[in-house]
N, CA and C atoms of all chains as a GROMACS GRO file, in nm:
protein
  654
    1MET      N    1  12.087   9.864   2.333
    1MET     CA    2  12.116   9.805   2.464
    1MET      C    3  11.991   9.814   2.551
    2ASP      N    4  11.953   9.700   2.610
    2ASP     CA    5  11.841   9.700   2.702
    2ASP      C    6  11.890   9.759   2.834
    3PHE      N    7  11.836   9.874   2.867
    3PHE     CA    8  11.884   9.946   2.985
    3PHE      C    9  11.812   9.895   3.109
    4ARG      N   10  11.890   9.850   3.208
    4ARG     CA   11  11.831   9.804   3.333
    4ARG      C   12  11.849   9.912   3.438
    5THR      N   13  11.740   9.963   3.489
    5THR     CA   14  11.747  10.076   3.582
    5THR      C   15  11.779  10.030   3.724
    6LEU      N   16  11.822  10.126   3.803
    6LEU     CA   17  11.853  10.099   3.944
    6LEU      C   18  11.723  10.095   4.024
    7ASN      N   19  11.720  10.016   4.130
    7ASN     CA   20  11.605  10.027   4.220
    7ASN      C   21  11.629  10.146   4.315
    8ASP      N   22  11.529  10.179   4.395
    8ASP     CA   23  11.537  10.302   4.476
    8ASP      C   24  11.657  10.299   4.571
    9THR      N   25  11.680  10.184   4.635
    9THR     CA   26  11.790  10.175   4.731
    9THR      C   27  11.924  10.192   4.660
   10GLU      N   28  11.939  10.122   4.547
   10GLU     CA   29  12.065  10.133   4.471
   10GLU      C   30  12.088  10.276   4.425
   11ARG      N   31  11.982  10.340   4.377
   11ARG     CA   32  11.995  10.478   4.328
   11ARG      C   33  12.035  10.572   4.441
   12ARG      N   34  11.972  10.557   4.557
   12ARG     CA   35  12.004  10.644   4.672
   12ARG      C   36  12.151  10.628   4.712
   13GLN      N   37  12.196  10.504   4.717
   13GLN     CA   38  12.336  10.479   4.757
   13GLN      C   39  12.434  10.538   4.656
   14LEU      N   40  12.403  10.522   4.528
   14LEU     CA   41  12.494  10.573   4.425
   14LEU      C   42  12.495  10.726   4.424
   15VAL      N   43  12.379  10.787   4.438
   15VAL     CA   44  12.373  10.933   4.443
   15VAL      C   45  12.450  10.985   4.564
   16HIS      N   46  12.431  10.920   4.678
   16HIS     CA   47  12.503  10.961   4.799
   16HIS      C   48  12.655  10.953   4.778
   17ALA      N   49  12.698  10.844   4.715
   17ALA     CA   50  12.842  10.827   4.690
   17ALA      C   51  12.894  10.932   4.593
   18LEU      N   52  12.820  10.959   4.487
   18LEU     CA   53  12.865  11.056   4.386
   18LEU      C   54  12.873  11.196   4.446
   19ARG      N   55  12.771  11.232   4.525
   19ARG     CA   56  12.771  11.366   4.586
   19ARG      C   57  12.877  11.376   4.695
   20GLY      N   58  12.893  11.269   4.770
   20GLY     CA   59  12.998  11.269   4.873
   20GLY      C   60  13.137  11.276   4.811
   21ASN      N   61  13.152  11.214   4.696
   21ASN     CA   62  13.279  11.220   4.623
   21ASN      C   63  13.306  11.362   4.575
   22ALA      N   64  13.204  11.426   4.525
   22ALA     CA   65  13.222  11.562   4.471
   22ALA      C   66  13.239  11.666   4.582
   23ASP      N   67  13.162  11.649   4.692
   23ASP     CA   68  13.159  11.754   4.795
   23ASP      C   69  13.259  11.730   4.909
   24GLN      N   70  13.277  11.603   4.948
   24GLN     CA   71  13.356  11.575   5.068
   24GLN      C   72  13.477  11.486   5.042
   25GLY      N   73  13.500  11.452   4.916
   25GLY     CA   74  13.616  11.370   4.883
   25GLY      C   75  13.604  11.225   4.921
   26LEU      N   76  13.480  11.174   4.938
   26LEU     CA   77  13.463  11.031   4.964
   26LEU      C   78  13.518  10.953   4.845
   27ALA      N   79  13.578  10.838   4.873
   27ALA     CA   80  13.627  10.752   4.765
   27ALA      C   81  13.517  10.653   4.727
   28ILE      N   82  13.486  10.649   4.599
   28ILE     CA   83  13.390  10.550   4.547
   28ILE      C   84  13.467  10.423   4.516
   29LEU      N   85  13.415  10.311   4.561
   29LEU     CA   86  13.486  10.184   4.543
   29LEU      C   87  13.427  10.103   4.428
   30MET      N   88  13.515  10.060   4.338
   30MET     CA   89  13.477   9.975   4.225
   30MET      C   90  13.511   9.831   4.259
   31ASP      N   91  13.426   9.739   4.216
   31ASP     CA   92  13.458   9.597   4.230
   31ASP      C   93  13.585   9.566   4.150
   32ARG      N   94  13.676   9.493   4.212
   32ARG     CA   95  13.804   9.464   4.148
   32ARG      C   96  13.786   9.382   4.020
   33ARG      N   97  13.686   9.297   4.017
   33ARG     CA   98  13.673   9.206   3.903
   33ARG      C   99  13.595   9.268   3.787
   34ASN      N  100  13.482   9.334   3.816
   34ASN     CA  101  13.399   9.377   3.703
   34ASN      C  102  13.363   9.526   3.705
   35THR      N  103  13.427   9.603   3.788
   35THR     CA  104  13.417   9.750   3.795
   35THR      C  105  13.282   9.800   3.848
   36SER      N  106  13.196   9.711   3.900
   36SER     CA  107  13.066   9.760   3.948
   36SER      C  108  13.082   9.835   4.081
   37PHE      N  109  12.985   9.917   4.112
   37PHE     CA  110  12.985   9.997   4.234
   37PHE      C  111  12.968   9.906   4.356
   38VAL      N  112  13.059   9.919   4.453
   38VAL     CA  113  13.045   9.837   4.573
   38VAL      C  114  13.031   9.920   4.700
   39GLY      N  115  13.046  10.051   4.690
   39GLY     CA  116  13.029  10.133   4.808
   39GLY      C  117  13.121  10.254   4.808
   40TYR      N  118  13.141  10.310   4.926
   40TYR     CA  119  13.227  10.428   4.937
   40TYR      C  120  13.292  10.428   5.075
   41THR      N  121  13.396  10.508   5.087
   41THR     CA  122  13.470  10.511   5.213
   41THR      C  123  13.537  10.647   5.228
   42ASP      N  124  13.568  10.681   5.353
   42ASP     CA  125  13.642  10.805   5.379
   42ASP      C  126  13.786  10.793   5.332
   43GLU      N  127  13.841  10.676   5.355
   43GLU     CA  128  13.985  10.657   5.331
   43GLU      C  129  14.008  10.522   5.266
   44ALA      N  130  14.057  10.523   5.143
   44ALA     CA  131  14.083  10.397   5.073
   44ALA      C  132  14.224  10.350   5.106
   45PRO      N  133  14.241  10.219   5.138
   45PRO     CA  134  14.376  10.169   5.162
   45PRO      C  135  14.461  10.177   5.036
   46ASP      N  136  14.593  10.188   5.053
   46ASP     CA  137  14.684  10.206   4.940
   46ASP      C  138  14.667  10.098   4.834
   47GLU      N  139  14.647   9.972   4.878
   47GLU     CA  140  14.639   9.862   4.782
   47GLU      C  141  14.511   9.867   4.699
   48GLU      N  142  14.414   9.948   4.743
   48GLU     CA  143  14.289   9.956   4.669
   48GLU      C  144  14.276  10.087   4.592
   49VAL      N  145  14.381  10.167   4.587
   49VAL     CA  146  14.369  10.300   4.528
   49VAL      C  147  14.332  10.293   4.381
   50ILE      N  148  14.372  10.186   4.313
   50ILE     CA  149  14.342  10.173   4.170
   50ILE      C  150  14.192  10.148   4.149
   51ASN      N  151  14.125  10.097   4.254
   51ASN     CA  152  13.981  10.070   4.245
   51ASN      C  153  13.900  10.172   4.324
   52ALA      N  154  13.964  10.277   4.371
   52ALA     CA  155  13.896  10.379   4.449
   52ALA      C  156  13.897  10.510   4.371
   53ILE      N  157  13.780  10.558   4.341
   53ILE     CA  158  13.769  10.682   4.264
   53ILE      C  159  13.765  10.797   4.364
   54LYS      N  160  13.876  10.865   4.372
   54LYS     CA  161  13.887  10.971   4.471
   54LYS      C  162  13.954  11.091   4.407
   55SER      N  163  13.896  11.205   4.428
   55SER     CA  164  13.954  11.330   4.379
   55SER      C  165  13.984  11.326   4.230
   56VAL      N  166  13.898  11.258   4.156
   56VAL     CA  167  13.915  11.259   4.010
   56VAL      C  168  13.869  11.394   3.957
   57PRO      N  169  13.958  11.467   3.895
   57PRO     CA  170  13.918  11.598   3.846
   57PRO      C  171  13.825  11.582   3.726
   58CYS      N  172  13.720  11.655   3.724
   58CYS     CA  173  13.626  11.646   3.614
   58CYS      C  174  13.554  11.777   3.598
   59HIS      N  175  13.524  11.810   3.474
   59HIS     CA  176  13.453  11.933   3.448
   59HIS      C  177  13.304  11.917   3.479
   60TYR      N  178  13.246  11.802   3.448
   60TYR     CA  179  13.100  11.786   3.463
   60TYR      C  180  13.061  11.785   3.608
   61MET      N  181  15.760   9.692   2.527
   61MET     CA  182  15.635   9.764   2.507
   61MET      C  183  15.562   9.711   2.384
   62THR      N  184  15.640   9.669   2.280
   62THR     CA  185  15.573   9.622   2.160
   62THR      C  186  15.489   9.498   2.190
   63ALA      N  187  15.530   9.421   2.292
   63ALA     CA  188  15.452   9.303   2.327
   63ALA      C  189  15.322   9.342   2.396
   64LEU      N  190  15.320   9.458   2.459
   64LEU     CA  191  15.202   9.499   2.532
   64LEU      C  192  15.103   9.573   2.444
   65ILE      N  193  15.151   9.634   2.337
   65ILE     CA  194  15.064   9.714   2.253
   65ILE      C  195  15.035   9.637   2.125
   66ALA      N  196  14.908   9.606   2.102
   66ALA     CA  197  14.870   9.531   1.984
   66ALA      C  198  14.902   9.613   1.859
   67LYS      N  199  14.957   9.546   1.759
   67LYS     CA  200  14.994   9.616   1.637
   67LYS      C  201  14.874   9.620   1.543
   68THR      N  202  14.772   9.692   1.582
   68THR     CA  203  14.653   9.704   1.499
   68THR      C  204  14.615   9.850   1.488
   69THR      N  205  14.545   9.882   1.384
   69THR     CA  206  14.486  10.014   1.373
   69THR      C  207  14.337   9.997   1.378
   70ASP      N  208  14.266  10.097   1.430
   70ASP     CA  209  14.121  10.083   1.443
   70ASP      C  210  14.049  10.115   1.314
   71ASP      N  211  14.113  10.190   1.226
   71ASP     CA  212  14.043  10.226   1.103
   71ASP      C  213  14.129  10.202   0.978
   72GLY      N  214  14.245  10.150   0.996
   72GLY     CA  215  14.330  10.119   0.882
   72GLY      C  216  14.394  10.240   0.817
   73GLN      N  217  14.371  10.359   0.870
   73GLN     CA  218  14.426  10.478   0.807
   73GLN      C  219  14.571  10.498   0.850
   74ARG      N  220  14.650  10.552   0.759
   74ARG     CA  221  14.788  10.582   0.790
   74ARG      C  222  14.799  10.732   0.816
   75THR      N  223  14.895  10.769   0.896
   75THR     CA  224  14.914  10.910   0.923
   75THR      C  225  15.062  10.943   0.921
   76THR      N  226  15.091  11.065   0.885
   76THR     CA  227  15.231  11.108   0.885
   76THR      C  228  15.262  11.192   1.009
   77ASP      N  229  15.160  11.213   1.096
   77ASP     CA  230  15.182  11.292   1.217
   77ASP      C  231  15.274  11.216   1.311
   78MET      N  232  15.352  11.292   1.388
   78MET     CA  233  15.432  11.230   1.493
   78MET      C  234  15.337  11.177   1.600
   79GLY      N  235  15.355  11.056   1.637
   79GLY     CA  236  15.268  10.998   1.737
   79GLY      C  237  15.336  10.988   1.872
   80LEU      N  238  15.257  10.947   1.970
   80LEU     CA  239  15.310  10.933   2.105
   80LEU      C  240  15.424  10.832   2.108
   81LEU      N  241  15.414  10.729   2.023
   81LEU     CA  242  15.517  10.625   2.019
   81LEU      C  243  15.635  10.663   1.931
   82ASP      N  244  15.628  10.779   1.866
   82ASP     CA  245  15.737  10.820   1.777
   82ASP      C  246  15.839  10.910   1.846
   83SER      N  247  15.810  10.951   1.968
   83SER     CA  248  15.905  11.038   2.039
   83SER      C  249  15.962  10.964   2.159
   84GLU      N  250  16.084  10.998   2.196
   84GLU     CA  251  16.146  10.934   2.312
   84GLU      C  252  16.069  10.968   2.440
   85ALA      N  253  16.024  11.094   2.448
   85ALA     CA  254  15.949  11.135   2.567
   85ALA      C  255  15.819  11.056   2.578
   86GLY      N  256  15.752  11.038   2.463
   86GLY     CA  257  15.627  10.962   2.462
   86GLY      C  258  15.649  10.818   2.502
   87LYS      N  259  15.753  10.756   2.449
   87LYS     CA  260  15.783  10.617   2.483
   87LYS      C  261  15.816  10.604   2.632
   88ARG      N  262  15.895  10.701   2.682
   88ARG     CA  263  15.932  10.698   2.824
   88ARG      C  264  15.808  10.707   2.911
   89ARG      N  265  15.719  10.800   2.875
   89ARG     CA  266  15.597  10.818   2.952
   89ARG      C  267  15.516  10.687   2.955
   90LEU      N  268  15.502  10.624   2.840
   90LEU     CA  269  15.426  10.500   2.834
   90LEU      C  270  15.490  10.389   2.917
   91LEU      N  271  15.621  10.374   2.897
   91LEU     CA  272  15.691  10.264   2.964
   91LEU      C  273  15.699  10.284   3.115
   92ALA      N  274  15.727  10.407   3.156
   92ALA     CA  275  15.754  10.431   3.298
   92ALA      C  276  15.628  10.455   3.378
   93ILE      N  277  15.523  10.506   3.314
   93ILE     CA  278  15.406  10.548   3.391
   93ILE      C  279  15.278  10.476   3.347
   94GLU      N  280  15.244  10.489   3.222
   94GLU     CA  281  15.112  10.443   3.179
   94GLU      C  282  15.099  10.290   3.178
   95ILE      N  283  15.194  10.222   3.117
   95ILE     CA  284  15.183  10.075   3.109
   95ILE      C  285  15.182  10.012   3.249
   96PRO      N  286  15.270  10.055   3.341
   96PRO     CA  287  15.263   9.995   3.476
   96PRO      C  288  15.128  10.015   3.545
   97VAL      N  289  15.066  10.133   3.530
   97VAL     CA  290  14.937  10.151   3.599
   97VAL      C  291  14.827  10.072   3.530
   98ILE      N  292  14.839  10.055   3.399
   98ILE     CA  293  14.741   9.970   3.330
   98ILE      C  294  14.755   9.825   3.376
   99GLU      N  295  14.879   9.779   3.389
   99GLU     CA  296  14.899   9.642   3.438
   99GLU      C  297  14.844   9.625   3.579
  100GLN      N  298  14.863   9.728   3.661
  100GLN     CA  299  14.810   9.724   3.797
  100GLN      C  300  14.656   9.720   3.794
  101TYR      N  301  14.597   9.802   3.707
  101TYR     CA  302  14.451   9.806   3.693
  101TYR      C  303  14.398   9.670   3.648
  102ASN      N  304  14.470   9.604   3.558
  102ASN     CA  305  14.423   9.477   3.502
  102ASN      C  306  14.440   9.358   3.596
  103THR      N  307  14.524   9.375   3.697
  103THR     CA  308  14.550   9.264   3.790
  103THR      C  309  14.423   9.226   3.867
  104GLY      N  310  14.385   9.099   3.858
  104GLY     CA  311  14.267   9.050   3.930
  104GLY      C  312  14.136   9.086   3.863
  105ARG      N  313  14.143   9.152   3.749
  105ARG     CA  314  14.021   9.196   3.680
  105ARG      C  315  13.973   9.084   3.587
  106ASP      N  316  13.842   9.065   3.577
  106ASP     CA  317  13.790   8.969   3.481
  106ASP      C  318  13.837   9.009   3.341
  107PRO      N  319  13.867   8.911   3.254
  107PRO     CA  320  13.927   8.944   3.124
  107PRO      C  321  13.849   9.048   3.044
  108GLU      N  322  13.716   9.039   3.045
  108GLU     CA  323  13.637   9.133   2.962
  108GLU      C  324  13.639   9.276   3.015
  109TYR      N  325  13.688   9.294   3.138
  109TYR     CA  326  13.694   9.430   3.195
  109TYR      C  327  13.836   9.484   3.203
  110ARG      N  328  13.931   9.412   3.145
  110ARG     CA  329  14.068   9.463   3.143
  110ARG      C  330  14.086   9.566   3.033
  111ILE      N  331  14.183   9.651   3.049
  111ILE     CA  332  14.214   9.751   2.948
  111ILE      C  333  14.304   9.687   2.842
  112GLY      N  334  14.262   9.698   2.716
  112GLY     CA  335  14.347   9.656   2.604
  112GLY      C  336  14.415   9.778   2.545
  113VAL      N  337  14.542   9.764   2.511
  113VAL     CA  338  14.619   9.877   2.458
  113VAL      C  339  14.648   9.852   2.310
  114HIS      N  340  14.613   9.949   2.224
  114HIS     CA  341  14.628   9.933   2.080
  114HIS      C  342  14.696  10.055   2.021
  115ARG      N  343  14.766  10.032   1.912
  115ARG     CA  344  14.824  10.144   1.839
  115ARG      C  345  14.725  10.182   1.729
  116ALA      N  346  14.693  10.310   1.722
  116ALA     CA  347  14.597  10.357   1.621
  116ALA      C  348  14.654  10.482   1.555
  117GLY      N  349  14.720  10.464   1.441
  117GLY     CA  350  14.785  10.577   1.378
  117GLY      C  351  14.889  10.633   1.471
  118GLY      N  352  14.884  10.765   1.495
  118GLY     CA  353  14.980  10.827   1.585
  118GLY      C  354  14.939  10.824   1.731
  119SER      N  355  14.826  10.763   1.759
  119SER     CA  356  14.774  10.762   1.895
  119SER      C  357  14.787  10.624   1.958
  120VAL      N  358  14.770  10.624   2.089
  120VAL     CA  359  14.755  10.497   2.161
  120VAL      C  360  14.610  10.491   2.207
  121LEU      N  361  14.547  10.378   2.179
  121LEU     CA  362  14.405  10.364   2.206
  121LEU      C  363  14.385  10.259   2.315
  122LEU      N  364  14.313  10.296   2.418
  122LEU     CA  365  14.278  10.202   2.526
  122LEU      C  366  14.134  10.160   2.506
  123ARG      N  367  14.112  10.032   2.499
  123ARG     CA  368  13.975   9.980   2.487
  123ARG      C  369  13.943   9.901   2.613
  124TYR      N  370  13.823   9.927   2.669
  124TYR     CA  371  13.786   9.862   2.794
  124TYR      C  372  13.635   9.869   2.813
  125ARG      N  373  13.588   9.800   2.916
  125ARG     CA  374  13.446   9.801   2.948
  125ARG      C  375  13.430   9.845   3.094
  126LEU      N  376  13.321   9.913   3.121
  126LEU     CA  377  13.288   9.954   3.258
  126LEU      C  378  13.143   9.919   3.287
  127LYS      N  379  13.118   9.887   3.412
  127LYS     CA  380  12.983   9.849   3.451
  127LYS      C  381  12.954   9.911   3.588
  128PRO      N  382  12.925  10.042   3.591
  128PRO     CA  383  12.906  10.106   3.722
  128PRO      C  384  12.785  10.055   3.797
  129ALA      N  385  12.681  10.013   3.724
  129ALA     CA  386  12.563   9.958   3.792
  129ALA      C  387  12.523   9.828   3.720
  130HIS      N  388  12.405   9.823   3.660
  130HIS     CA  389  12.362   9.699   3.597
  130HIS      C  390  12.399   9.692   3.449
  131ASN      N  391  12.437   9.803   3.391
  131ASN     CA  392  12.459   9.809   3.246
  131ASN      C  393  12.607   9.814   3.214
  132ASP      N  394  12.642   9.753   3.105
  132ASP     CA  395  12.782   9.733   3.066
  132ASP      C  396  12.810   9.822   2.944
  133TYR      N  397  12.917   9.899   2.950
  133TYR     CA  398  12.948   9.995   2.844
  133TYR      C  399  13.088   9.968   2.787
  134GLY      N  400  13.099   9.975   2.654
  134GLY     CA  401  13.228   9.972   2.590
  134GLY      C  402  13.281  10.114   2.574
  135LEU      N  403  13.410  10.133   2.599
  135LEU     CA  404  13.469  10.267   2.590
  135LEU      C  405  13.603  10.263   2.519
  136GLU      N  406  13.643  10.379   2.468
  136GLU     CA  407  13.777  10.396   2.411
  136GLU      C  408  13.836  10.526   2.466
  137THR      N  409  13.957  10.518   2.515
  137THR     CA  410  14.030  10.638   2.557
  137THR      C  411  14.152  10.652   2.468
  138ARG      N  412  14.164  10.766   2.403
  138ARG     CA  413  14.271  10.789   2.307
  138ARG      C  414  14.377  10.881   2.367
  139LEU      N  415  14.501  10.836   2.366
  139LEU     CA  416  14.614  10.919   2.409
  139LEU      C  417  14.678  10.976   2.283
  140LEU      N  418  14.656  11.103   2.261
  140LEU     CA  419  14.704  11.167   2.138
  140LEU      C  420  14.854  11.189   2.143
  141SER      N  421  14.910  11.232   2.031
  141SER     CA  422  15.056  11.251   2.026
  141SER      C  423  15.100  11.357   2.125
  142SER      N  424  15.012  11.450   2.158
  142SER     CA  425  15.046  11.557   2.252
  142SER      C  426  15.016  11.518   2.398
  143TYR      N  427  14.970  11.396   2.421
  143TYR     CA  428  14.948  11.347   2.556
  143TYR      C  429  15.083  11.336   2.628
  144PRO      N  430  15.098  11.370   2.753
  144PRO     CA  431  14.994  11.404   2.851
  144PRO      C  432  14.966  11.554   2.864
  145THR      N  433  15.032  11.636   2.782
  145THR     CA  434  15.003  11.779   2.790
  145THR      C  435  14.855  11.803   2.759
  146VAL      N  436  14.808  11.737   2.654
  146VAL     CA  437  14.666  11.744   2.619
  146VAL      C  438  14.596  11.625   2.684
  147PRO      N  439  14.481  11.648   2.747
  147PRO     CA  440  14.416  11.536   2.817
  147PRO      C  441  14.371  11.426   2.722
  148PRO      N  442  14.356  11.306   2.773
  148PRO     CA  443  14.305  11.198   2.688
  148PRO      C  444  14.160  11.225   2.648
  149GLU      N  445  14.123  11.168   2.535
  149GLU     CA  446  13.984  11.179   2.489
  149GLU      C  447  13.915  11.045   2.510
  150THR      N  448  13.798  11.050   2.571
  150THR     CA  449  13.724  10.925   2.600
  150THR      C  450  13.587  10.930   2.536
  151ARG      N  451  13.554  10.822   2.466
  151ARG     CA  452  13.420  10.812   2.408
  151ARG      C  453  13.359  10.678   2.447
  152VAL      N  454  13.226  10.680   2.455
  152VAL     CA  455  13.152  10.558   2.484
  152VAL      C  456  13.112  10.496   2.351
  153VAL      N  457  13.145  10.371   2.331
  153VAL     CA  458  13.112  10.302   2.206
  153VAL      C  459  12.969  10.251   2.210
  154SER      N  460  12.923  10.208   2.325
  154SER     CA  461  12.785  10.161   2.337
  154SER      C  462  12.689  10.277   2.318
  155PRO      N  463  12.572  10.251   2.256
  155PRO     CA  464  12.479  10.362   2.232
  155PRO      C  465  12.425  10.422   2.361
  156LEU      N  466  12.419  10.556   2.362
  156LEU     CA  467  12.366  10.630   2.478
  156LEU      C  468  12.251  10.718   2.431
  157LYS      N  469  12.164  10.756   2.525
  157LYS     CA  470  12.068  10.862   2.497
  157LYS      C  471  12.142  10.995   2.506
  158HIS      N  472  12.096  11.092   2.428
  158HIS     CA  473  12.161  11.223   2.437
  158HIS      C  474  12.136  11.281   2.577
  159CYS      N  475  12.240  11.331   2.636
  159CYS     CA  476  12.231  11.374   2.776
  159CYS      C  477  12.329  11.488   2.800
  160PRO      N  478  12.325  11.549   2.917
  160PRO     CA  479  12.423  11.655   2.949
  160PRO      C  480  12.565  11.601   2.946
  161HIS      N  481  12.658  11.687   2.917
  161HIS     CA  482  12.802  11.655   2.924
  161HIS      C  483  12.844  11.546   2.825
  162LEU      N  484  12.768  11.535   2.716
  162LEU     CA  485  12.803  11.439   2.610
  162LEU      C  486  12.826  11.517   2.482
  163LEU      N  487  12.944  11.501   2.423
  163LEU     CA  488  12.981  11.576   2.303
  163LEU      C  489  12.961  11.489   2.179
  164GLU      N  490  12.992  11.548   2.065
  164GLU     CA  491  12.977  11.478   1.938
  164GLU      C  492  13.057  11.346   1.939
  165GLY      N  493  13.000  11.246   1.876
  165GLY     CA  494  13.068  11.116   1.869
  165GLY      C  495  13.068  11.042   2.002
  166GLN      N  496  12.976  11.081   2.090
  166GLN     CA  497  12.965  11.021   2.225
  166GLN      C  498  13.095  11.037   2.304
  167THR      N  499  13.165  11.147   2.276
  167THR     CA  500  13.283  11.182   2.354
  167THR      C  501  13.238  11.246   2.485
  168LEU      N  502  13.300  11.205   2.594
  168LEU     CA  503  13.262  11.257   2.726
  168LEU      C  504  13.327  11.391   2.752
  169CYS      N  505  13.249  11.483   2.809
  169CYS     CA  506  13.302  11.614   2.847
  169CYS      C  507  13.362  11.599   2.988
  170LEU      N  508  13.491  11.575   2.995
  170LEU     CA  509  13.555  11.544   3.123
  170LEU      C  510  13.641  11.658   3.176
  171TRP      N  511  13.714  11.726   3.090
  171TRP     CA  512  13.806  11.828   3.136
  171TRP      C  513  13.780  11.959   3.064
  172ARG      N  514  13.814  12.069   3.127
  172ARG     CA  515  13.803  12.200   3.063
  172ARG      C  516  13.930  12.276   3.098
  173GLN      N  517  14.024  12.272   3.006
  173GLN     CA  518  14.157  12.322   3.037
  173GLN      C  519  14.160  12.473   3.064
  174GLY      N  520  14.060  12.546   3.013
  174GLY     CA  521  14.056  12.690   3.037
  174GLY      C  522  13.988  12.729   3.166
  175SER      N  523  13.940  12.631   3.241
  175SER     CA  524  13.863  12.660   3.362
  175SER      C  525  13.953  12.722   3.470
  176THR      N  526  13.891  12.807   3.551
  176THR     CA  527  13.964  12.865   3.664
  176THR      C  528  13.969  12.768   3.781
  177ARG      N  529  13.890  12.661   3.776
  177ARG     CA  530  13.889  12.562   3.884
  177ARG      C  531  13.985  12.448   3.852
  178ALA      N  532  14.073  12.422   3.944
  178ALA     CA  533  14.170  12.314   3.924
  178ALA      C  534  14.099  12.180   3.906
  179THR      N  535  13.982  12.164   3.971
  179THR     CA  536  13.912  12.037   3.962
  179THR      C  537  13.853  12.011   3.825
  180SER      N  538  13.851  12.113   3.740
  180SER     CA  539  13.799  12.093   3.605
  180SER      C  540  13.910  12.070   3.504
  181ARG      N  541  14.034  12.083   3.549
  181ARG     CA  542  14.146  12.076   3.454
  181ARG      C  543  14.223  11.946   3.469
  182TRP      N  544  14.274  11.899   3.356
  182TRP     CA  545  14.364  11.784   3.352
  182TRP      C  546  14.503  11.832   3.388
  183ASP      N  547  14.567  11.765   3.484
  183ASP     CA  548  14.702  11.803   3.526
  183ASP      C  549  14.799  11.693   3.483
  184PRO      N  550  14.878  11.716   3.377
  184PRO     CA  551  14.965  11.611   3.324
  184PRO      C  552  15.072  11.566   3.422
  185ALA      N  553  15.102  11.649   3.522
  185ALA     CA  554  15.205  11.612   3.619
  185ALA      C  555  15.152  11.515   3.724
  186ARG      N  556  15.021  11.510   3.740
  186ARG     CA  557  14.963  11.430   3.849
  186ARG      C  558  14.882  11.310   3.803
  187PHE      N  559  14.829  11.317   3.681
  187PHE     CA  560  14.731  11.217   3.641
  187PHE      C  561  14.785  11.120   3.536
  188THR      N  562  14.728  11.000   3.538
  188THR     CA  563  14.762  10.898   3.437
  188THR      C  564  14.634  10.863   3.361
  189CYS      N  565  14.649  10.775   3.265
  189CYS     CA  566  14.532  10.734   3.189
  189CYS      C  567  14.427  10.666   3.277
  190ILE      N  568  14.467  10.611   3.391
  190ILE     CA  569  14.369  10.547   3.479
  190ILE      C  570  14.276  10.651   3.540
  191PHE      N  571  14.323  10.773   3.557
  191PHE     CA  572  14.234  10.880   3.604
  191PHE      C  573  14.123  10.902   3.502
  192ALA      N  574  14.158  10.891   3.373
  192ALA     CA  575  14.056  10.908   3.269
  192ALA      C  576  13.954  10.794   3.275
  193VAL      N  577  14.001  10.673   3.303
  193VAL     CA  578  13.909  10.559   3.317
  193VAL      C  579  13.817  10.582   3.437
  194GLN      N  580  13.874  10.628   3.548
  194GLN     CA  581  13.794  10.652   3.667
  194GLN      C  582  13.695  10.767   3.645
  195ALA      N  583  13.739  10.869   3.573
  195ALA     CA  584  13.649  10.981   3.541
  195ALA      C  585  13.534  10.932   3.453
  196ALA      N  586  13.564  10.843   3.360
  196ALA     CA  587  13.460  10.788   3.273
  196ALA      C  588  13.362  10.704   3.356
  197TRP      N  589  13.414  10.627   3.453
  197TRP     CA  590  13.327  10.548   3.540
  197TRP      C  591  13.228  10.640   3.612
  198ARG      N  592  13.283  10.748   3.667
  198ARG     CA  593  13.197  10.840   3.743
  198ARG      C  594  13.094  10.905   3.651
  199TRP      N  595  13.137  10.940   3.528
  199TRP     CA  596  13.044  10.998   3.430
  199TRP      C  597  12.930  10.898   3.403
  200LEU      N  598  12.964  10.772   3.382
  200LEU     CA  599  12.862  10.671   3.351
  200LEU      C  600  12.769  10.649   3.470
  201ALA      N  601  12.823  10.656   3.591
  201ALA     CA  602  12.737  10.644   3.709
  201ALA      C  603  12.637  10.760   3.712
  202CYS      N  604  12.683  10.881   3.679
  202CYS     CA  605  12.593  10.996   3.671
  202CYS      C  606  12.489  10.974   3.561
  203TYR      N  607  12.532  10.917   3.450
  203TYR     CA  608  12.440  10.890   3.338
  203TYR      C  609  12.329  10.794   3.381
  204GLU      N  610  12.365  10.693   3.458
  204GLU     CA  611  12.264  10.596   3.503
  204GLU      C  612  12.157  10.665   3.589
  205ILE      N  613  12.202  10.757   3.674
  205ILE     CA  614  12.106  10.833   3.756
  205ILE      C  615  12.022  10.923   3.667
  206TRP      N  616  12.089  10.995   3.577
  206TRP     CA  617  12.017  11.086   3.487
  206TRP      C  618  11.913  11.010   3.404
  207TYR      N  619  11.946  10.892   3.357
  207TYR     CA  620  11.855  10.812   3.274
  207TYR      C  621  11.726  10.785   3.351
  208ASP      N  622  11.738  10.758   3.479
  208ASP     CA  623  11.621  10.726   3.563
  208ASP      C  624  11.542  10.850   3.602
  209THR      N  625  11.613  10.955   3.637
  209THR     CA  626  11.548  11.068   3.704
  209THR      C  627  11.541  11.195   3.621
  210GLY      N  628  11.625  11.207   3.519
  210GLY     CA  629  11.632  11.330   3.440
  210GLY      C  630  11.721  11.435   3.504
  211ASP      N  631  11.779  11.403   3.619
  211ASP     CA  632  11.867  11.499   3.688
  211ASP      C  633  12.010  11.447   3.692
  212TRP      N  634  12.105  11.535   3.655
  212TRP     CA  635  12.246  11.499   3.669
  212TRP      C  636  12.281  11.511   3.817
  213PRO      N  637  12.335  11.408   3.879
  213PRO     CA  638  12.338  11.407   4.026
  213PRO      C  639  12.443  11.494   4.093
  214ILE      N  640  12.542  11.540   4.018
  214ILE     CA  641  12.642  11.626   4.083
  214ILE      C  642  12.643  11.760   4.011
  215PRO      N  643  12.673  11.866   4.086
  215PRO     CA  644  12.667  11.999   4.027
  215PRO      C  645  12.772  12.017   3.919
  216GLU      N  646  12.737  12.098   3.821
  216GLU     CA  647  12.829  12.124   3.711
  216GLU      C  648  12.940  12.216   3.759
  217ALA      N  649  13.063  12.182   3.722
  217ALA     CA  650  13.175  12.270   3.755
  217ALA      C  651  13.175  12.390   3.661
  218LYS      N  652  13.239  12.495   3.702
  218LYS     CA  653  13.244  12.617   3.621
  218LYS      C  654  13.377  12.626   3.550
   0.00000   0.00000   0.00000
């Protein structure tokens, strides 16, 4: 697979979302159509909960 | 349910083990909880990113694709006969570089049932297979960062 890396802005946003998700419970938002990262939020609306990664328990 | 689950095996092997679909409790769990959330997940999703449900021996196999950033990954999540007591197993089918939190067969290290931290454990009373998909998405997002920087972006749980 030809790996396409993130640019600096994309990487910063994704790291911020991942750390905010782990430390402060921010919900990471997935695009409804293709699952790509679209941002993060404090509170995901009920209808978007299936596309909001929040409080997912994980060992890593 | 038979219409929703493809009657295929991934390796053609037969098994005599009791599977998730062989018990009433397993069927109830699938019908009442797992299949509805998969249908909800698939709603509005591009076809190539929907979850496909397959029967594989005694297990139920979910096949799907995730694209947390620019790269697209194929994945399989297996619901074993002991699911949901035992957490689902998720592996990435697309080739990966060896990295932290990756086990043999490109299986993702997602849960640690012996952990003292609740956040490291799979809770069968609260979680569905979609939690495993979301956990895999987050793992792949971490992988994309690690690939670029060499650092896993979130601290390891104990």
